[in-house]
N, CA, C and O atoms as a MOPAC input file, in Angstrom:
PM7 MOZYME 1SCF
protein

 N    -11.30100 1    -3.14200 1    -5.16800 1
 C     -9.86000 1    -3.32000 1    -5.22800 1
 C     -9.48800 1    -4.52300 1    -4.35500 1
 O    -10.02400 1    -4.70000 1    -3.26100 1
 N     -8.57900 1    -5.32700 1    -4.84600 1
 C     -8.12400 1    -6.50400 1    -4.10700 1
 C     -7.44800 1    -6.07800 1    -2.79400 1
 O     -6.71200 1    -5.09200 1    -2.74800 1
 N     -7.71800 1    -6.84800 1    -1.73000 1
 C     -7.20900 1    -6.50700 1    -0.40300 1
 C     -5.68700 1    -6.37900 1    -0.38800 1
 O     -5.15700 1    -5.43200 1     0.19100 1
 N     -4.97900 1    -7.31400 1    -1.01400 1
 C     -3.51300 1    -7.27800 1    -0.99300 1
 C     -2.96900 1    -6.01000 1    -1.64300 1
 O     -2.01200 1    -5.41200 1    -1.15100 1
 N     -3.57600 1    -5.61000 1    -2.73500 1
 C     -3.13500 1    -4.39200 1    -3.42800 1
 C     -3.43200 1    -3.17800 1    -2.57400 1
 O     -2.60100 1    -2.27800 1    -2.44800 1
 N     -4.62600 1    -3.15300 1    -1.98300 1
 C     -4.99900 1    -2.01500 1    -1.14300 1
 C     -4.05200 1    -1.88800 1     0.04900 1
 O     -3.61100 1    -0.78600 1     0.37600 1
 N     -3.74100 1    -2.99900 1     0.69200 1
 C     -2.82500 1    -2.93900 1     1.84300 1
 C     -1.44100 1    -2.48400 1     1.40400 1
 O     -0.79200 1    -1.70800 1     2.10600 1
 N     -0.99100 1    -2.95300 1     0.26600 1
 C      0.31300 1    -2.51600 1    -0.24800 1
 C      0.32100 1    -1.00800 1    -0.49100 1
 O      1.30100 1    -0.33400 1    -0.17300 1
 N     -0.76000 1    -0.48000 1    -1.04900 1
 C     -0.85300 1     0.96200 1    -1.28500 1
 C     -0.93900 1     1.73500 1     0.02400 1
 O     -0.30500 1     2.77900 1     0.17800 1
 N     -1.72200 1     1.22100 1     0.96400 1
 C     -1.81400 1     1.86400 1     2.27300 1
 C     -0.46500 1     1.86100 1     2.97900 1
 O     -0.10800 1     2.82800 1     3.65200 1
 N      0.28200 1     0.77700 1     2.82400 1
 C      1.61400 1     0.68800 1     3.42100 1
 C      2.53700 1     1.75500 1     2.84600 1
 O      3.33000 1     2.34600 1     3.57900 1
 N      2.44300 1     2.00600 1     1.54900 1
 C      3.24600 1     3.06800 1     0.93900 1
 C      2.92200 1     4.42800 1     1.53300 1
 O      3.80900 1     5.25700 1     1.73500 1
 N      1.64500 1     4.65000 1     1.81200 1
 C      1.21600 1     5.95400 1     2.30600 1
 C      1.46300 1     6.10200 1     3.80300 1
 O      2.02100 1     7.10600 1     4.24700 1
 N      1.04900 1     5.10500 1     4.58100 1
 C      1.04700 1     5.22500 1     6.04100 1
 C      2.11100 1     4.37800 1     6.74200 1
 O      2.17400 1     4.37100 1     7.97100 1
 N      2.92700 1     3.68400 1     6.00200 1
 C      3.90400 1     2.77500 1     6.60000 1
 C      4.80000 1     3.41800 1     7.63800 1
 O      5.19200 1     2.76700 1     8.60600 1
 N      5.13100 1     4.68900 1     7.45100 1
 C      6.00900 1     5.37600 1     8.40600 1
 C      5.33200 1     5.59100 1     9.75800 1
 O      6.00400 1     5.89900 1    10.74300 1
 N      4.01100 1     5.43100 1     9.81400 1
 C      3.28200 1     5.60600 1    11.06600 1
 C      3.19200 1     4.31700 1    11.87800 1
 O      2.75300 1     4.33000 1    13.02800 1
 N      3.60400 1     3.21900 1    11.28200 1
 C      3.60400 1     1.92400 1    11.95600 1
 C      4.91300 1     1.72900 1    12.69900 1
 O      5.86400 1     2.48800 1    12.51000 1
 N      4.95900 1     0.70700 1    13.54700 1
 C      6.23900 1     0.35400 1    14.15500 1
 C      7.13900 1    -0.20100 1    13.04400 1
 O      6.65000 1    -0.63800 1    12.00200 1
 N      8.42300 1    -0.17900 1    13.27000 1
 C      9.35800 1    -0.69100 1    12.26400 1
 C      9.06800 1    -2.15800 1    11.96600 1
 O      9.11700 1    -2.57900 1    10.81000 1
 N      8.76600 1    -2.93900 1    13.00300 1
 C      8.49700 1    -4.37400 1    12.80900 1
 C      7.22100 1    -4.56800 1    12.00000 1
 O      7.19400 1    -5.39900 1    11.09200 1
 N      6.16400 1    -3.82100 1    12.30800 1
 C      4.92500 1    -3.93400 1    11.53600 1
 C      5.17700 1    -3.58400 1    10.07200 1
 O      4.76100 1    -4.31000 1     9.16900 1
 N      5.84800 1    -2.48600 1     9.85200 1
 C      6.12700 1    -2.03800 1     8.48600 1
 C      6.96400 1    -3.07100 1     7.73200 1
 O      6.66400 1    -3.39500 1     6.58300 1
 N      8.00400 1    -3.58500 1     8.37200 1
 C      8.88100 1    -4.56800 1     7.73500 1
 C      8.13400 1    -5.86000 1     7.40100 1
 O      8.27200 1    -6.39100 1     6.29900 1
 N      7.35300 1    -6.36100 1     8.34200 1
 C      6.64300 1    -7.62000 1     8.12300 1
 C      5.53400 1    -7.47300 1     7.08700 1
 O      5.32500 1    -8.37200 1     6.27300 1
 N      4.82200 1    -6.34600 1     7.11000 1
 C      3.80300 1    -6.10400 1     6.08100 1
 C      4.45100 1    -6.02500 1     4.70100 1
 O      3.90100 1    -6.53400 1     3.72400 1
 N      5.60700 1    -5.39400 1     4.62100 1
 C      6.32900 1    -5.32100 1     3.34700 1
 C      6.72900 1    -6.71600 1     2.87500 1
 O      6.53500 1    -7.05700 1     1.70800 1
 N      7.28000 1    -7.51500 1     3.76700 1
 C      7.68700 1    -8.86700 1     3.39900 1
 C      6.49700 1    -9.70000 1     2.91400 1
 O      6.61200 1   -10.45500 1     1.94900 1
 N      5.37400 1    -9.55700 1     3.58200 1
 C      4.19800 1   -10.36900 1     3.25600 1
 C      3.47900 1    -9.86400 1     2.00600 1
 O      3.17200 1   -10.65500 1     1.11400 1
 N      3.20700 1    -8.56900 1     1.92800 1
 C      2.40200 1    -8.04100 1     0.83000 1
 C      3.20200 1    -7.61500 1    -0.40100 1
 O      2.71000 1    -7.73100 1    -1.52300 1
 N      4.40900 1    -7.13200 1    -0.21000 1
 C      5.19900 1    -6.65900 1    -1.35700 1
 C      6.21500 1    -7.68800 1    -1.84400 1
 O      6.47600 1    -7.79300 1    -3.04300 1
 N      6.79200 1    -8.45500 1    -0.89800 1
 C      7.80000 1    -9.43800 1    -1.28000 1
 C      7.20800 1   -10.84200 1    -1.44800 1
 O      7.90300 1   -11.76700 1    -1.86700 1
 N      5.92200 1   -10.99100 1    -1.11900 1
 C      5.18300 1   -12.25500 1    -1.27600 1
 C      5.78500 1   -13.42900 1    -0.50300 1
 O      5.74100 1   -14.56900 1    -0.96700 1
 N      6.34800 1   -13.14900 1     0.67400 1
 C      6.85000 1   -14.22900 1     1.50900 1
 C      5.70200 1   -14.81700 1     2.32400 1
 O      4.75500 1   -14.11000 1     2.66700 1
 N      5.78500 1   -16.09800 1     2.63200 1
 C      4.75400 1   -16.75200 1     3.44100 1
 C      4.98200 1   -16.44600 1     4.91800 1
 O      6.04000 1   -15.95000 1     5.30600 1
 N      3.97700 1   -16.74700 1     5.73300 1
 C      4.12600 1   -16.56700 1     7.17700 1
 C      5.31200 1   -17.36700 1     7.70500 1
 O      6.07500 1   -16.87500 1     8.53600 1
 N      5.46800 1   -18.60100 1     7.22400 1
 C      6.58000 1   -19.45200 1     7.66600 1
 C      7.92600 1   -18.86200 1     7.26700 1
 O      8.86400 1   -18.86200 1     8.06400 1
 N      8.02700 1   -18.36600 1     6.05300 1
 C      9.29200 1   -17.76900 1     5.59900 1
 C      9.64600 1   -16.54500 1     6.44500 1
 O     10.79600 1   -16.36800 1     6.84400 1
 N      8.64600 1   -15.70600 1     6.71100 1
 C      8.89100 1   -14.51200 1     7.52000 1
 C      9.28200 1   -14.92500 1     8.93500 1
 O     10.22800 1   -14.38100 1     9.50400 1
 N      8.55800 1   -15.88400 1     9.50200 1
 C      8.86300 1   -16.35000 1    10.86000 1
 C     10.29600 1   -16.85200 1    10.95600 1
 O     11.00300 1   -16.53400 1    11.91200 1
 N     10.72600 1   -17.63100 1     9.97700 1
 C     12.10200 1   -18.13500 1     9.97000 1
 C     13.10800 1   -16.99600 1     9.85300 1
 O     14.13900 1   -17.00200 1    10.52600 1
 N     12.80700 1   -16.01800 1     8.99600 1
 C     13.72100 1   -14.88900 1     8.77200 1
 C     13.90200 1   -14.02000 1    10.00600 1
 O     15.01100 1   -13.58100 1    10.30900 1
 N     12.79500 1   -13.77200 1    10.72500 1
 C     12.88100 1   -12.85000 1    11.85900 1
 C     12.96700 1   -13.55000 1    13.21100 1
 O     13.15700 1   -12.89600 1    14.23600 1
 N     12.82900 1   -14.87300 1    13.21900 1
 C     13.01200 1   -15.63300 1    14.44700 1
 C     11.84400 1   -15.58900 1    15.41500 1
 O     12.03800 1   -15.61300 1    16.63000 1
 N     10.63300 1   -15.52500 1    14.88100 1
 C      9.44100 1   -15.61600 1    15.72400 1
 C      8.50300 1   -16.67300 1    15.14700 1
 O      8.75900 1   -17.21400 1    14.07100 1
 N      7.42200 1   -16.96400 1    15.85800 1
 C      6.48700 1   -17.99000 1    15.38600 1
 C      5.60200 1   -17.43900 1    14.26300 1
 O      5.48400 1   -16.23000 1    14.06500 1
 N      4.98400 1   -18.38100 1    13.53500 1
 C      4.01900 1   -17.98600 1    12.49800 1
 C      2.87500 1   -17.18900 1    13.12200 1
 O      2.40800 1   -16.20400 1    12.55000 1
 N      2.43200 1   -17.62400 1    14.29500 1
 C      1.35400 1   -16.92600 1    14.98700 1
 C      1.77200 1   -15.50700 1    15.36600 1
 O      0.97400 1   -14.57300 1    15.29600 1
 N      3.02500 1   -15.36400 1    15.76400 1
 C      3.55900 1   -14.03600 1    16.08500 1
 C      3.56500 1   -13.13300 1    14.86500 1
 O      3.20200 1   -11.96000 1    14.94500 1
 N      3.98200 1   -13.69000 1    13.73300 1
 C      3.97000 1   -12.93100 1    12.48000 1
 C      2.54900 1   -12.51800 1    12.13800 1
 O      2.29300 1   -11.36300 1    11.79600 1
 N      1.61200 1   -13.48100 1    12.23400 1
 C      0.21600 1   -13.20500 1    11.89100 1
 C     -0.36700 1   -12.09200 1    12.76300 1
 O     -1.07900 1   -11.22100 1    12.26300 1
 N     -0.06800 1   -12.11900 1    14.06200 1
 C     -0.56700 1   -11.07900 1    14.96600 1
 C     -0.02800 1    -9.70900 1    14.57300 1
 O     -0.77500 1    -8.73100 1    14.54500 1
 N      1.25500 1    -9.63400 1    14.27400 1
 C      1.85000 1    -8.35800 1    13.87100 1
 C      1.21600 1    -7.86700 1    12.56900 1
 O      0.94900 1    -6.67400 1    12.42000 1
 N      0.97700 1    -8.78000 1    11.62900 1
 C      0.34000 1    -8.39600 1    10.37000 1
 C     -1.07900 1    -7.87700 1    10.59700 1
 O     -1.46000 1    -6.83900 1    10.05500 1
 N     -1.85100 1    -8.59600 1    11.39300 1
 C     -3.23900 1    -8.18700 1    11.65500 1
 C     -3.27600 1    -6.82200 1    12.34500 1
 O     -4.07200 1    -5.95800 1    11.97600 1
 N     -2.42000 1    -6.63200 1    13.34000 1
 C     -2.37100 1    -5.34500 1    14.04000 1
 C     -1.95500 1    -4.21600 1    13.09600 1
 O     -2.51800 1    -3.12200 1    13.14700 1
 N     -0.98000 1    -4.47800 1    12.24600 1
 C     -0.53100 1    -3.47600 1    11.28600 1
 C     -1.60800 1    -3.14500 1    10.25600 1
 O     -1.82000 1    -1.97800 1     9.92500 1
 N     -2.28500 1    -4.17200 1     9.75300 1
 C     -3.37400 1    -3.95500 1     8.79700 1
 C     -4.46700 1    -3.09500 1     9.42000 1
 O     -4.97700 1    -2.17200 1     8.78400 1
 N     -4.82600 1    -3.39900 1    10.66300 1
 C     -5.87000 1    -2.62900 1    11.34800 1
 C     -5.47400 1    -1.16100 1    11.44500 1
 O     -6.29100 1    -0.27400 1    11.20000 1
 N     -4.22300 1    -0.90900 1    11.80000 1
 C     -3.75300 1     0.48000 1    11.88900 1
 C     -3.82500 1     1.17200 1    10.52900 1
 O     -4.24500 1     2.32600 1    10.44000 1
 N     -3.41600 1     0.46900 1     9.47000 1
 C     -3.46200 1     1.07000 1     8.13600 1
 C     -4.88700 1     1.45500 1     7.75000 1
 O     -5.12000 1     2.55400 1     7.24800 1
 N     -5.83800 1     0.55500 1     7.98200 1
 C     -7.23400 1     0.84500 1     7.64700 1
 C     -7.80000 1     1.95300 1     8.53800 1
 O     -8.60700 1     2.76200 1     8.08100 1
 N     -7.38400 1     1.99200 1     9.80100 1
 C     -7.82000 1     3.07200 1    10.69400 1
 C     -7.30600 1     4.42700 1    10.20700 1
 O     -8.05100 1     5.40700 1    10.19000 1
 N     -6.03000 1     4.48100 1     9.81000 1
 C     -5.47500 1     5.73400 1     9.29300 1
 C     -6.23600 1     6.18600 1     8.04400 1
 O     -6.56600 1     7.36400 1     7.90500 1
 N     -6.51000 1     5.25500 1     7.14800 1
 C     -7.21000 1     5.60900 1     5.91300 1
 C     -8.63300 1     6.06700 1     6.21100 1
 O     -9.13000 1     6.99100 1     5.56700 1
 N     -9.28900 1     5.44100 1     7.17000 1
 C    -10.64600 1     5.83000 1     7.53200 1
 C    -10.69100 1     7.27000 1     8.02900 1
 O    -11.66300 1     7.98900 1     7.79400 1
 N     -9.63100 1     7.68100 1     8.71700 1
 C     -9.58700 1     9.02700 1     9.27700 1
 C     -9.03600 1    10.06700 1     8.30100 1
 O     -9.50600 1    11.20400 1     8.27400 1
 N     -8.04600 1     9.68100 1     7.50500 1
 C     -7.32900 1    10.65300 1     6.67500 1
 C     -7.70200 1    10.63900 1     5.18800 1
 O     -7.60200 1    11.66700 1     4.51800 1
 N     -8.12000 1     9.50700 1     4.67900 1
 C     -8.59100 1     9.35900 1     3.28900 1
 C     -7.53900 1     9.68600 1     2.21900 1
 O     -7.89700 1    10.07700 1     1.10800 1
 N     -6.26700 1     9.53200 1     2.53500 1
 C     -5.23300 1     9.84500 1     1.53900 1
 C     -5.28800 1     8.91300 1     0.32600 1
 O     -5.11100 1     9.36300 1    -0.80600 1
 N     -5.53100 1     7.63000 1     0.55300 1
 C     -5.59100 1     6.70100 1    -0.57500 1
 C     -6.78200 1     7.03400 1    -1.46900 1
 O     -6.64100 1     7.07500 1    -2.69200 1
 N     -7.93200 1     7.26800 1    -0.88500 1
 C     -9.10600 1     7.61700 1    -1.69000 1
 C     -8.86500 1     8.88000 1    -2.49700 1
 O     -9.25500 1     8.95400 1    -3.66300 1
 N     -8.22900 1     9.87100 1    -1.89300 1
 C     -7.92500 1    11.11700 1    -2.60300 1
 C     -6.95600 1    10.85900 1    -3.75100 1
 O     -7.11000 1    11.40800 1    -4.84200 1
 N     -5.95600 1    10.01600 1    -3.49400 1
 C     -4.98400 1     9.68800 1    -4.55200 1
 C     -5.67200 1     8.97400 1    -5.71100 1
 O     -5.40000 1     9.27200 1    -6.87400 1
 N     -6.56200 1     8.03300 1    -5.39800 1
 C     -7.27000 1     7.30600 1    -6.45100 1
 C     -8.18800 1     8.22700 1    -7.25000 1
 O     -8.30200 1     8.09100 1    -8.46800 1
 N     -8.83500 1     9.15700 1    -6.57000 1
 C     -9.66800 1    10.14200 1    -7.26100 1
 C     -8.82500 1    11.02800 1    -8.16900 1
 O     -9.21000 1    11.29400 1    -9.30800 1
 N     -7.67400 1    11.48700 1    -7.67100 1
 C     -6.77100 1    12.30800 1    -8.48600 1
 C     -6.28900 1    11.53500 1    -9.70600 1
 O     -6.22800 1    12.08000 1   -10.80800 1
 N     -5.94400 1    10.25700 1    -9.50800 1
 C     -5.48600 1     9.43400 1   -10.63200 1
 C     -6.57800 1     9.27600 1   -11.68300 1
 O     -6.29600 1     9.27100 1   -12.88100 1
 N     -7.81700 1     9.14700 1   -11.23700 1
 C     -8.93600 1     9.02900 1   -12.17400 1
 C     -9.07400 1    10.30100 1   -13.00800 1
 O     -9.29700 1    10.23000 1   -14.21700 1
 N     -8.94300 1    11.44800 1   -12.37500 1
 C     -9.01800 1    12.72300 1   -13.09800 1
 C     -7.88200 1    12.83800 1   -14.10200 1
 O     -8.08900 1    13.27900 1   -15.23200 1
 N     -6.68000 1    12.44200 1   -13.68900 1
 C     -5.53100 1    12.49200 1   -14.59600 1
 C     -5.75200 1    11.56700 1   -15.78700 1
 O     -5.46100 1    11.94300 1   -16.92200 1
 N     -6.26400 1    10.36200 1   -15.54200 1
 C     -6.56200 1     9.43200 1   -16.64500 1
 C     -7.57500 1    10.03500 1   -17.61900 1
 O     -7.44100 1     9.88200 1   -18.83300 1
 N     -8.58600 1    10.71700 1   -17.08500 1
 C     -9.57600 1    11.35800 1   -17.94000 1
 C     -8.94300 1    12.46200 1   -18.77600 1
 O     -9.27200 1    12.61400 1   -19.95200 1
 N     -8.04300 1    13.22700 1   -18.18300 1
 C     -7.34300 1    14.27500 1   -18.92500 1
 C     -6.48500 1    13.68100 1   -20.03500 1
 O     -6.42100 1    14.21400 1   -21.14200 1
 N     -5.83100 1    12.57200 1   -19.72100 1
 C     -4.99100 1    11.90500 1   -20.72300 1
 C     -5.84000 1    11.48500 1   -21.91300 1
 O     -5.43000 1    11.65600 1   -23.06200 1
 N     -7.01100 1    10.94200 1   -21.64600 1
 C     -7.89100 1    10.48500 1   -22.72600 1
 C     -8.42400 1    11.64700 1   -23.56000 1
 O     -8.67400 1    11.48500 1   -24.75500 1
 N     -8.59800 1    12.80300 1   -22.95000 1
 C     -9.21500 1    13.93500 1   -23.64300 1
 C     -8.24200 1    14.76600 1   -24.46600 1
 O     -8.67100 1    15.52400 1   -25.33600 1
 N     -6.96100 1    14.64400 1   -24.21700 1
 C     -6.01400 1    15.49900 1   -24.93300 1
 C     -5.39600 1    14.78200 1   -26.12500 1
 O     -5.22900 1    13.56300 1   -26.12200 1
 N     -5.06700 1    15.55400 1   -27.12600 1
 C     -4.37000 1    15.03400 1   -28.30800 1
 C     -2.87900 1    15.36100 1   -28.26000 1
 O     -2.11200 1    14.87000 1   -29.08800 1
 N     -2.47100 1    16.17300 1   -27.31200 1
 C     -1.08400 1    16.60900 1   -27.18300 1
 C     -0.25300 1    15.48800 1   -26.55200 1
 O     -0.37700 1    15.21200 1   -25.35900 1
 N      0.58600 1    14.85300 1   -27.35600 1
 C      1.38100 1    13.70400 1   -26.90700 1
 C      2.32000 1    14.08700 1   -25.75900 1
 O      2.43800 1    13.34000 1   -24.78800 1
 N      2.98100 1    15.22700 1   -25.85700 1
 C      3.91300 1    15.65000 1   -24.80400 1
 C      3.16000 1    15.86900 1   -23.48600 1
 O      3.65800 1    15.51900 1   -22.41700 1
 N      1.97200 1    16.44300 1   -23.56900 1
 C      1.15700 1    16.68200 1   -22.37700 1
 C      0.70600 1    15.35500 1   -21.77700 1
 O      0.67300 1    15.20900 1   -20.55500 1
 N      0.36100 1    14.39000 1   -22.62000 1
 C     -0.03800 1    13.06900 1   -22.14400 1
 C      1.09200 1    12.42900 1   -21.34100 1
 O      0.85800 1    11.85400 1   -20.27800 1
 N      2.30200 1    12.53200 1   -21.84800 1
 C      3.44500 1    11.92700 1   -21.15200 1
 C      3.68100 1    12.59400 1   -19.79100 1
 O      3.99400 1    11.92300 1   -18.80700 1
 N      3.52300 1    13.93800 1   -19.74800 1
 C      3.68000 1    14.63100 1   -18.47400 1
 C      2.62900 1    14.18000 1   -17.47600 1
 O      2.93100 1    13.98200 1   -16.29900 1
 N      1.40600 1    14.01600 1   -17.93400 1
 C      0.33200 1    13.56000 1   -17.04900 1
 C      0.58000 1    12.14000 1   -16.55500 1
 O      0.34200 1    11.83600 1   -15.38600 1
 N      1.05500 1    11.27400 1   -17.43800 1
 C      1.31600 1     9.88100 1   -17.04200 1
 C      2.38300 1     9.79900 1   -15.95600 1
 O      2.34000 1     8.91800 1   -15.09700 1
 N      3.33700 1    10.72000 1   -15.99800 1
 C      4.39000 1    10.73400 1   -14.96800 1
 C      3.83200 1    11.07200 1   -13.59000 1
 O      4.42200 1    10.71500 1   -12.57100 1
 N      2.68600 1    11.76700 1   -13.56300 1
 C      2.05200 1    12.10000 1   -12.28500 1
 C      1.43000 1    10.88600 1   -11.61900 1
 O      1.23400 1    10.87000 1   -10.40400 1
 N      1.12200 1     9.87600 1   -12.41000 1
 C      0.51300 1     8.65900 1   -11.86600 1
 C      1.58800 1     7.85700 1   -11.22600 1
 O      1.32100 1     6.78000 1   -10.69300 1

């Protein structure tokens, strides 16, 4: 899985465990696709300051996942749901399963 996508998913799961600034800056960088310079200008800190906050936040996200495995469990569950969708002929059931993803 691409690093940017993984961090975005981890942010959705564990973002509330980060500081507000870490969560906000990670969102701006990974979800809103802003550059370090754009974020620095928006929040009034240096590019290096933004980069440090991002690196620290990323480390925390990966540490949480290493300990809790919520993302891995979610991906495994999604794989099972996809397999169920492929195996059933019931259109209404397929739609219900897709909503779980």
